[in-house]
C-alpha beads as a LAMMPS data file, in Angstrom:
LAMMPS data file: protein, C-alpha beads

61 atoms
60 bonds

1 atom types
1 bond types

-500.0 500.0 xlo xhi
-500.0 500.0 ylo yhi
-500.0 500.0 zlo zhi

Masses

1 110.0

Atoms # bond

1 1 1 387.413 315.319 -18.125
2 1 1 386.215 316.476 -14.719
3 1 1 382.459 316.435 -14.077
4 1 1 381.519 319.878 -12.739
5 1 1 378.619 318.309 -10.801
6 1 1 381.049 316.273 -8.705
7 1 1 382.177 317.588 -5.341
8 1 1 385.845 318.174 -4.503
9 1 1 387.235 316.991 -1.181
10 1 1 390.659 318.073 0.048
11 1 1 392.215 315.464 2.284
12 1 1 395.356 315.607 4.405
13 1 1 396.954 312.223 5.020
14 1 1 400.272 311.117 6.520
15 1 1 403.045 310.274 4.021
16 1 1 403.023 306.576 4.972
17 1 1 399.288 306.265 4.249
18 1 1 399.754 308.197 0.985
19 1 1 402.487 305.805 -0.156
20 1 1 400.483 302.721 0.819
21 1 1 397.346 304.034 -0.907
22 1 1 399.263 304.527 -4.160
23 1 1 400.917 301.120 -3.778
24 1 1 397.577 299.321 -3.347
25 1 1 395.901 301.373 -6.087
26 1 1 398.656 300.437 -8.543
27 1 1 398.398 296.774 -7.504
28 1 1 394.618 296.877 -8.069
29 1 1 394.988 298.694 -11.402
30 1 1 393.372 301.897 -10.185
31 1 1 394.404 305.503 -9.739
32 1 1 394.637 306.754 -6.158
33 1 1 391.350 308.629 -6.715
34 1 1 389.784 305.459 -8.141
35 1 1 390.970 303.474 -5.127
36 1 1 389.498 306.027 -2.723
37 1 1 386.182 305.976 -4.635
38 1 1 386.179 302.163 -4.512
39 1 1 386.771 302.185 -0.743
40 1 1 384.126 304.855 -0.119
41 1 1 381.545 302.971 -2.201
42 1 1 382.403 299.722 -0.376
43 1 1 381.978 301.468 2.988
44 1 1 378.613 302.915 1.921
45 1 1 377.378 299.512 0.643
46 1 1 378.352 297.847 3.932
47 1 1 376.725 300.600 6.008
48 1 1 373.502 300.504 4.001
49 1 1 373.385 296.719 4.168
50 1 1 373.563 296.889 7.962
51 1 1 371.579 300.071 8.635
52 1 1 369.343 300.625 5.615
53 1 1 369.495 302.793 2.527
54 1 1 370.607 306.394 2.903
55 1 1 368.157 308.665 1.101
56 1 1 369.869 311.545 -0.721
57 1 1 367.791 314.741 -0.872
58 1 1 367.252 316.097 -4.403
59 1 1 369.340 319.234 -3.790
60 1 1 372.421 317.046 -3.040
61 1 1 372.323 315.015 -6.270

Bonds

1 1 1 2
2 1 2 3
3 1 3 4
4 1 4 5
5 1 5 6
6 1 6 7
7 1 7 8
8 1 8 9
9 1 9 10
10 1 10 11
11 1 11 12
12 1 12 13
13 1 13 14
14 1 14 15
15 1 15 16
16 1 16 17
17 1 17 18
18 1 18 19
19 1 19 20
20 1 20 21
21 1 21 22
22 1 22 23
23 1 23 24
24 1 24 25
25 1 25 26
26 1 26 27
27 1 27 28
28 1 28 29
29 1 29 30
30 1 30 31
31 1 31 32
32 1 32 33
33 1 33 34
34 1 34 35
35 1 35 36
36 1 36 37
37 1 37 38
38 1 38 39
39 1 39 40
40 1 40 41
41 1 41 42
42 1 42 43
43 1 43 44
44 1 44 45
45 1 45 46
46 1 46 47
47 1 47 48
48 1 48 49
49 1 49 50
50 1 50 51
51 1 51 52
52 1 52 53
53 1 53 54
54 1 54 55
55 1 55 56
56 1 56 57
57 1 57 58
58 1 58 59
59 1 59 60
60 1 60 61
């Protein structure tokens, strides 16, 4: 069930990227959304490791 506190992000991507995303997600045992979340979290971890923790204001939680 969808968490109403989560934010929705519409994203336009080229068909080739869409196909490859689904291919990799299936290979990794994830949904396309799960794969995108994994990649975003990995990017954030790498950024914070290099640049320091990003503090999220209370109104954005």
